[in-house]
TIKOLVO-125758 format. One line per 4 residues: their letters; for each residue x, y, z of C-alpha. Coordinates in steps of 0.05 Angstrom, whole numbers, padded with zeros to 5 digits. Example, Ala and Ser with C-alpha at 12.3 -4.5 7.8 and 13.67 -1.06 7.14 Angstrom:
AS = 00246 -00090 00156  00273 -00021 00143
This chain:
MSTA = 00000 00000 00000  00028 00068 -00021  00038 00129 00023  -00028 00161 00043
VETD = -00055 00221 00006  -00070 00279 00053  -00126 00330 00054  -00168 00369 00103
VLIV = -00235 00338 00083  -00249 00274 00044  -00317 00271 00011  -00345 00204 -00011
GSGP = -00395 00214 -00067  -00404 00266 -00122  -00479 00273 -00122  -00515 00337 -00099
AGAS = -00492 00330 -00026  -00420 00313 -00042  -00412 00362 -00099  -00442 00420 -00059
AALA = -00399 00403 00001  -00337 00406 -00044  -00361 00471 -00075  -00373 00505 -00008
LSTY = -00308 00480 00022  -00266 00501 -00038  -00301 00569 -00038  -00280 00576 00035
GVSN = -00209 00556 00019  -00212 00487 00052  -00173 00432 00017  -00216 00373 -00002
IVVT = -00217 00310 -00044  -00279 00279 -00074  -00279 00205 -00091  -00333 00169 -00130
RYAS = -00335 00096 -00149  -00367 00115 -00216  -00332 00134 -00281  -00375 00196 -00291
LADT = -00425 00242 -00258  -00499 00226 -00259  -00522 00201 -00327  -00597 00202 -00313
PRAH = -00642 00260 -00292  -00660 00235 -00221  -00672 00294 -00175  -00697 00358 -00209
ITNQ = -00742 00405 -00169  -00696 00461 -00142  -00730 00504 -00091  -00719 00576 -00069
RTME = -00676 00560 -00009  -00629 00517 -00051  -00625 00572 -00103  -00606 00620 -00047
VLRD = -00549 00573 -00028  -00526 00568 -00100  -00531 00644 -00105  -00484 00652 -00046
LGVE = -00436 00600 -00075  -00435 00638 -00141  -00468 00587 -00188  -00540 00610 -00189
QDVI = -00535 00638 -00259  -00502 00575 -00285  -00562 00535 -00260  -00613 00585 -00288
AQAT = -00580 00581 -00356  -00595 00506 -00362  -00657 00496 -00320  -00730 00495 -00341
PQHL = -00758 00560 -00313  -00813 00564 -00261  -00868 00586 -00308  -00862 00521 -00348
MGNT = -00867 00476 -00286  -00934 00489 -00257  -00995 00459 -00292  -00991 00393 -00255
TFCT = -01042 00351 -00292  -01082 00289 -00272  -01105 00248 -00331  -01120 00178 -00357
SLAG = -01060 00185 -00404  -01027 00245 -00438  -01070 00233 -00499  -01131 00213 -00456
EELG = -01180 00249 -00412  -01158 00304 -00365  -01186 00299 -00295  -01160 00363 -00266
RVRS = -01099 00406 -00252  -01062 00438 -00194  -01025 00504 -00203  -00959 00481 -00175
WGND = -00888 00502 -00156  -00907 00574 -00142  -00949 00584 -00205  -01014 00597 -00168
PLVQ = -01019 00673 -00170  -01025 00679 -00094  -00968 00631 -00083  -00926 00666 -00136
AAHE = -00934 00730 -00096  -00911 00694 -00034  -00850 00669 -00072  -00835 00739 -00096
LASP = -00839 00766 -00025  -00798 00709 00006  -00734 00707 -00034  -00692 00740 -00087
TRMC = -00689 00673 -00123  -00737 00632 -00166  -00746 00558 -00162  -00732 00518 -00225
DMPQ = -00727 00448 -00254  -00654 00428 -00258  -00645 00353 -00272  -00589 00321 -00233
HLME = -00548 00303 -00294  -00544 00377 -00309  -00537 00401 -00237  -00479 00357 -00217
PVLV = -00431 00384 -00271  -00446 00456 -00251  -00429 00441 -00178  -00369 00397 -00192
DAAV = -00339 00442 -00247  -00341 00502 -00200  -00313 00461 -00142  -00255 00435 -00183
ARGT = -00241 00505 -00211  -00236 00529 -00139  -00190 00474 -00115  -00227 00408 -00105
SLRF = -00189 00346 -00126  -00238 00297 -00159  -00222 00224 -00167  -00268 00181 -00210
ETEY = -00267 00105 -00208  -00245 00108 -00136  -00285 00065 -00088  -00289 00077 -00013
LSHV = -00275 00013 00025  -00269 00031 00099  -00245 00082 00149  -00210 00085 00216
QDAD = -00214 00145 00263  -00164 00169 00314  -00156 00232 00356  -00127 00273 00299
GVTA = -00164 00250 00237  -00192 00196 00193  -00155 00146 00150  -00198 00120 00093
TVRD = -00179 00061 00049  -00200 00068 -00023  -00192 00025 -00085  -00172 00051 -00153
RLRG = -00220 00012 -00197  -00178 00023 -00259  -00112 -00002 -00231  -00143 -00049 -00179
DTYE = -00098 -00026 -00122  -00117 00004 -00056  -00088 00064 -00021  -00102 00108 00039
IRAK = -00128 00180 00042  -00114 00215 00107  -00163 00271 00125  -00180 00312 00185
YLIG = -00254 00299 00171  -00294 00252 00127  -00361 00267 00095  -00403 00208 00072
ADGG = -00447 00232 00014  -00452 00164 -00017  -00527 00158 -00024  -00584 00115 00002
RSRV = -00540 00053 00011  -00485 00092 00045  -00425 00050 00067  -00397 00109 00105
AEDA = -00460 00116 00147  -00461 00041 00159  -00387 00040 00179  -00397 00100 00224
GLPM = -00455 00065 00258  -00505 00121 00249  -00571 00103 00283  -00629 00099 00233
SGQM = -00704 00099 00241  -00756 00075 00192  -00751 00023 00138  -00725 00013 00068
GVAG = -00762 -00019 00010  -00833 00004 00027  -00855 00000 -00046  -00825 -00014 -00114
SINI = -00816 00036 -00171  -00786 00037 -00241  -00755 00097 -00276  -00758 00097 -00352
VFEA = -00720 00152 -00388  -00742 00163 -00460  -00744 00212 -00517  -00808 00230 -00554
DLAS = -00839 00293 -00582  -00899 00302 -00536  -00909 00376 -00549  -00979 00364 -00577
YTAH = -01000 00335 -00510  -00962 00381 -00462  -00941 00449 -00490  -01011 00478 -00480
RPST = -01010 00457 -00407  -00935 00463 -00390  -00914 00424 -00329  -00859 00385 -00296
LYWV = -00907 00329 -00276  -00965 00293 -00309  -01000 00243 -00264  -01034 00184 -00297
LAPG = -01092 00147 -00264  -01095 00082 -00301  -01105 00008 -00284  -01045 -00016 -00244
ATVG = -01025 00055 -00223  -01038 00041 -00149  -00991 -00020 -00147  -00927 00001 -00110
GIGA = -00895 00064 -00137  -00911 00134 -00113  -00987 00133 -00115  -01000 00139 -00190
GLVR = -00964 00134 -00256  -00920 00194 -00270  -00896 00225 -00334  -00842 00276 -00317
CVRP = -00814 00327 -00364  -00738 00327 -00365  -00730 00378 -00422  -00791 00410 -00456
WNEW = -00820 00375 -00493  -00779 00317 -00519  -00741 00286 -00460  -00781 00249 -00408
LIVW = -00778 00203 -00348  -00834 00156 -00327  -00844 00130 -00257  -00886 00066 -00253
GYDV = -00896 00020 -00194  -00888 -00054 -00183  -00904 -00103 -00127  -00841 -00101 -00085
TAGA = -00857 -00169 -00055  -00856 -00201 -00124  -00792 -00166 -00145  -00778 -00119 -00203
PDLT = -00801 -00139 -00273  -00751 -00155 -00327  -00733 -00086 -00353  -00729 -00102 -00426
TEYA = -00736 -00048 -00479  -00803 -00079 -00499  -00828 -00075 -00428  -00806 -00003 -00420
ESVV = -00839 00017 -00485  -00904 -00017 -00465  -00906 00025 -00401  -00890 00088 -00440
RQLV = -00946 00073 -00490  -00996 00061 -00434  -00982 00127 -00399  -00974 00169 -00462
GDDE = -01035 00138 -00494  -01009 00143 -00565  -00985 00080 -00600  -00960 00116 -00663
IPVT = -00913 00170 -00636  -00839 00151 -00643  -00807 00133 -00576  -00734 00120 -00560
IKSS = -00720 00085 -00494  -00655 00113 -00463  -00652 00074 -00398  -00694 00039 -00345
SAWT = -00680 00022 -00273  -00716 -00005 -00212  -00714 00028 -00143  -00752 00025 -00078
VNEM = -00792 00076 -00040  -00758 00085 00028  -00779 00117 00093  -00715 00122 00134
YAEA = -00677 00177 00169  -00614 00181 00212  -00623 00202 00284  -00550 00226 00286
YSHG = -00512 00253 00226  -00442 00244 00253  -00396 00199 00294  -00331 00230 00316
RVFC = -00297 00260 00255  -00344 00227 00205  -00405 00265 00180  -00459 00242 00131
AGDA = -00504 00284 00086  -00558 00276 00034  -00590 00208 00020  -00541 00176 00067
THRH = -00582 00207 00123  -00652 00216 00095  -00682 00166 00047  -00750 00179 00018
PPSN = -00790 00181 -00047  -00785 00241 -00095  -00852 00270 -00072  -00849 00345 -00058
GLGS = -00782 00349 -00095  -00743 00353 -00030  -00685 00304 -00039  -00630 00343 -00073
NTSI = -00653 00407 -00039  -00644 00378 00030  -00578 00346 00009  -00548 00412 -00016
QDSY = -00572 00448 00046  -00542 00394 00092  -00474 00406 00061  -00481 00482 00064
NLAW = -00497 00477 00138  -00436 00433 00151  -00384 00467 00107  -00377 00533 00143
KLKL = -00372 00497 00210  -00316 00453 00185  -00280 00514 00157  -00283 00551 00224
VLDG = -00261 00490 00263  -00204 00475 00215  -00176 00546 00218  -00180 00547 00294
TASP = -00235 00599 00299  -00286 00550 00329  -00282 00492 00377  -00299 00423 00349
KLLD = -00362 00428 00392  -00390 00472 00337  -00394 00409 00294  -00443 00378 00343
TYTA = -00495 00429 00320  -00497 00396 00250  -00539 00338 00276  -00579 00383 00322
ERAP = -00599 00428 00264  -00605 00381 00204  -00632 00317 00234  -00701 00347 00249
VGKQ = -00704 00374 00178  -00686 00305 00150  -00740 00272 00192  -00792 00324 00170
VVTR = -00774 00314 00096  -00779 00238 00100  -00846 00242 00134  -00874 00295 00087
ANRS = -00851 00258 00023  -00883 00193 00045  -00946 00227 00068  -00953 00258 -00001
IGET = -00957 00189 -00032  -01016 00172 00011  -01050 00237 -00007  -01058 00213 -00078
APIF = -01106 00158 -00057  -01167 00204 -00048  -01164 00220 -00123  -01174 00146 -00138
EALD = -01226 00142 -00083  -01267 00197 -00116  -01268 00153 -00178  -01280 00089 -00138
GLSP = -01214 00066 -00167  -01179 00034 -00107  -01218 -00030 -00101  -01198 -00088 -00146
QTPE = -01236 -00083 -00211  -01228 -00091 -00286  -01199 -00035 -00328  -01268 -00028 -00361
QLWA = -01299 -00013 -00293  -01247 00041 -00278  -01260 00074 -00345  -01335 00070 -00332
NIAA = -01325 00104 -00264  -01284 00159 -00296  -01336 00169 -00350  -01392 00171 -00299
RKDA = -01367 00238 -00272  -01395 00270 -00334  -01467 00249 -00321  -01521 00299 -00303
TEAA = -01539 00263 -00238  -01533 00280 -00164  -01484 00223 -00155  -01440 00249 -00211
EKQR = -01442 00319 -00183  -01417 00292 -00115  -01364 00253 -00152  -01340 00316 -00189
AALR = -01337 00354 -00123  -01298 00299 -00089  -01249 00295 -00147  -01238 00371 -00146
EAIA = -01226 00369 -00071  -01178 00310 -00075  -01137 00342 -00131  -01135 00409 -00095
FKVY = -01109 00375 -00032  -01045 00357 -00071  -01023 00428 -00056  -00987 00397 00003
EFNA = -00941 00363 -00047  -00935 00415 -00101  -00938 00482 -00064  -00909 00468 00005
HGVD = -00874 00535 00009  -00868 00530 00085  -00833 00462 00081  -00782 00495 00035
LNQR = -00769 00559 00076  -00794 00551 00148  -00734 00514 00176  -00719 00534 00247
YTSD = -00654 00513 00281  -00647 00499 00355  -00575 00486 00375  -00515 00514 00412
AVVP = -00499 00554 00349  -00561 00595 00360  -00569 00643 00419  -00643 00651 00441
DGTP = -00664 00722 00454  -00717 00706 00506  -00777 00725 00464  -00840 00681 00467
AETF = -00841 00618 00425  -00861 00631 00352  -00932 00616 00331  -00953 00607 00258
ARDP = -01010 00648 00232  -01023 00598 00175  -01007 00525 00159  -00931 00523 00167
ELHH = -00924 00469 00113  -00959 00511 00061  -00940 00582 00079  -00873 00614 00092
QPTS = -00871 00659 00153  -00810 00705 00154  -00778 00722 00220  -00712 00747 00247
RPGA = -00716 00702 00308  -00650 00667 00324  -00651 00600 00288  -00689 00625 00227
RVPH = -00662 00645 00159  -00653 00720 00155  -00714 00751 00120  -00708 00774 00048
AWLT = -00720 00848 00034  -00697 00889 -00025  -00646 00943 -00007  -00609 00993 -00049
SGTR = -00536 01013 -00048  -00523 01070 -00096  -00552 01047 -00162  -00552 00974 -00142
TLST = -00613 00937 -00117  -00597 00875 -00076  -00628 00828 -00026  -00612 00827 00048
LDTV = -00590 00756 00033  -00537 00785 -00014  -00506 00823 00044  -00494 00760 00085
GKGR = -00459 00694 00072  -00393 00691 00035  -00365 00646 00089  -00366 00698 00144
FTLL = -00412 00725 00198  -00450 00789 00184  -00478 00840 00233  -00538 00880 00209
TGIG = -00558 00944 00244  -00584 01014 00229  -00577 01086 00248  -00559 01088 00321
GEGW = -00525 01020 00318  -00454 01047 00321  -00441 01010 00386  -00456 00944 00351
IRAA = -00409 00962 00294  -00353 00977 00343  -00369 00912 00379  -00364 00872 00314
EAQD = -00298 00905 00295  -00269 00888 00364  -00279 00812 00355  -00226 00763 00335
VEIA = -00275 00732 00286  -00286 00762 00217  -00354 00798 00218  -00378 00839 00159
TVVV = -00421 00898 00180  -00483 00924 00145  -00517 00989 00164  -00586 01001 00135
GPGQ = -00618 01070 00136  -00625 01137 00099  -00556 01161 00076  -00523 01096 00099
QYED = -00486 01044 00058  -00552 01008 00047  -00621 01040 00044  -00690 01010 00054
PYGD = -00731 01046 00000  -00794 01004 00007  -00792 01001 00083  -00795 00926 00081
WARL = -00732 00914 00122  -00757 00960 00177  -00817 00914 00184  -00784 00847 00173
SEIS = -00722 00858 00216  -00765 00859 00279  -00713 00903 00314  -00705 00977 00324
DAGA = -00658 01018 00280  -00605 01014 00336  -00614 00939 00347  -00573 00884 00315
LLVR = -00576 00816 00281  -00515 00771 00278  -00523 00726 00217  -00483 00663 00208
PDGF = -00446 00645 00144  -00505 00602 00122  -00554 00661 00127  -00587 00639 00192
VAFR = -00595 00688 00249  -00550 00669 00307  -00562 00727 00355  -00613 00783 00360
HATA = -00617 00845 00404  -00676 00891 00392  -00644 00956 00415  -00578 00991 00426
APDA = -00538 00965 00486  -00484 00999 00527  -00451 00932 00535  -00456 00912 00462
EALL = -00384 00887 00459  -00394 00841 00518  -00461 00816 00492  -00432 00801 00423
SDAL = -00369 00769 00451  -00411 00724 00496  -00456 00704 00438  -00397 00687 00394
RRIL = -00365 00645 00448  -00429 00605 00454  -00439 00598 00379  -00367 00577 00366
GHA = -00366 00527 00422  -00318 00565 00468  -00367 00578 00524
């Protein structure tokens, strides 16, 4: 075995979690190596919905515009359609992914970013290319085998799959971003709850010009209620747009107890024909693969110097489009903490807050995604389509909704209500943005516990409470217009204050930690022309918010304070694990 390669952080896996960890660490100047057992990045679309919070992360890491350039924009995502096939009868639609006018307004108010549809095989190169350009060392065909920890670091053994030899990589920390069958998580002994293999699904990637069935009702998702659609899978048959309107991915279920069917080209094409409903249109099958619906989450995300992120810690179906978003946000949460520990600014105790903050999010995401599958059943119930019956009976039930009878009117009402309830899957704005962290890296300010005025899964509620993401408001600086979120991040803490907050500025400048300072007010560096920040900041002009490198509020003081330096010093000691 050759001499060990050395780095600060070894990352196993180049998917969304691993690639974004590498990008953030390299952006912060932390040396890192990414190893992947595969010969290339993702070659199928896989994850795709990219929500506003993830776009904020990518904005801070400098790749937002690279994603926008390749992604399907928000306005083409949102006519989620329920039908008997693309060429068949339409049963109803849900304005989705922020395309309902009221929800769109909420999106506009919540963030400077827009959600989009960015398939994983396009997202990964953006993240990895930027990471490598900033210093990441990427090793394809390199398989993680095992690791051993000691007081000073982690020694991982990897195998070069081209040469066949093994060698060691010595790192101060190891990140396991190696997916739903994570060997790193298993070797680290991370405790898991839930179960794998709840249901069986098949992905079929294909090319076909389906513009005549989709361009007039543009959407990311078309749900097909057809015989067999309730067997396994994610609640119904799904035709997903990869690239408008000629690249597609179908999700179809199978009985997990019987095992996956033989995924021949003929089988794949038969499923495509059933869900598209057109036997004449040319179809090219690109790939097909079987997978299982999982409902599992890690109770702890780390053990010693080993951390896991992404599907290694939360394993769930694609419902709600939360997978890659949560993965990227995991890594963003971890990267700045590793940076500050590695450069000596923070105690290793700061790293304990990774589990405290991200494990509750992972559990919520797994629960929400699996619940969304069950929320498809009422659509079938409205059509009496859940009980075993012949295809002819299902078609008759669907046709009956058009009758001029009292029973048909009740059926139509039940169908409308069931489809509308899918808003919890397709417009869960609160799930995307209402994350609240409770950990030692957040200093409570003693205010009463937050209450939500509306459903916290559906509606975003901005707040500057410690543990929440700093609210978005548009500011101006000279001729520039920028978000409050654009003033924070960049790998350092930021203190926001206003006129009368000079004491807080002096306090920030007196710290040993790098703290950017932002003063908002008339004639200041930043101005609040619409008055939005004055309302959303929830502090007086002379108060202060200390915002962490990940954009979350760590400390809040509503007013000026004669002992500002002492208050800020104490808060930083607690946040950085020195208290």
